N, C-alpha and C positions, 0 to 999 in steps of 0.2 A: 503493499499500500504506500509505503514512504517512497519507494522507487517511483511509482506512478505519479506521485505529487511532485517530485522532483523534475520528472519529465514533462508535465504541464507547465510548471515555472519556466523551464528552458525554451518550451516552444512559445510560451507567451512572451518572454524577452526577445526571442528572435522575431516575433511578429512586430513588436514595438519598434525594433531597430529598422526592419524593412519598412514598415509604414513611415518612420521618420525619415529614411532616406528618400522616399518617394515624395514626401512633403517638402523637404529642403531644397532639392535640386530645381524644381519648378520656380521658387521663390528666388533662388540664386540666379536663374536663367532670366527672370523678369527684371532683376536689378542689372544685370549685365546689358540688356537690351536698352533700359532706360539711360545707363551711363554712356552707351555708344550713342543714342539719340541725342543726348545731352551735348556730347562732344561735336557731333555734327553741326547741330544748331549753333553752338558757340563758334565754329569755324565759319559758318555762314554768315554769322552776324559781324564777325572780325573783318571778314573780306569786304562785306557791304558797307561797313563804317569807315572804310578807307575814303569813300565818296563824299563824307560829310565835309563841308567846307571847301569843296571844289566846284568847279564849273559843271553845268549840265552837259557841256560839250565832251568832258571826260567820261561822263556816263554813256553818252551815245557812241563814242568811240569804241569803248569796251563792250558795251551791251547790243549796240546797233539802234535801230529805230524802235521806239516803245511801241507796243500794241494799242495803247491809248494814252491820250495826254489831254488834260484840261486844267482849268483855272477853278480852284475850290472858293468856298464861301468867304475864306479868309484873304483871298487875293493872292494866295501861293499856287504854284504850278506843280501838278501831280502828273508823274509819268509811271505807266505800269507796263511792266513787262511779264508775260505769261509763256510758260514751258509746260511740258508735259514728260515726266520720266517713269517708266514702268506702269503707266497708266495713273499716275498720280500727278494732279495739276498743281503747279508751282506758281505763286504770283508774288512779284517783287514790286513794291510801290515806293517811289521815291518822292519826297516833297522838296521843292526849291522855292526860294524867296523870289522877289520881284526883279533881283539883280541875277537870277538864273544861278544861284549858288545852292548846292543841295544842303538842307537843313535837317532831314531825317528820313527813315525808311522804315518799311514793315516787310517781312518776308513770311510767306504762310506755305506750307507743304514743300518747301524746297530743301533738298539734301544733295 
């Protein structure tokens, strides 16, 4: 009887260990994906931030003609560039002041 009890305890411990492994790896995997995504976003923002304080001409030389441009309600110019990668839409919006100097940007879905 004691031998059977020890066997059940060992099986129970083994089940707990196996279950723990199956729960830990997906959590670690999600963390890795999040870290990679954050690194990609950081790299994108760093690249686009180089246009801040520069002429819109630099933007057009590097990125080409925008897909859309207009003057917003603040009197600033907005230049929109759209691309698609792996079926995922990417939109980069740049805002420039009345002197056509880039003052801000927003990037969505870009990597």
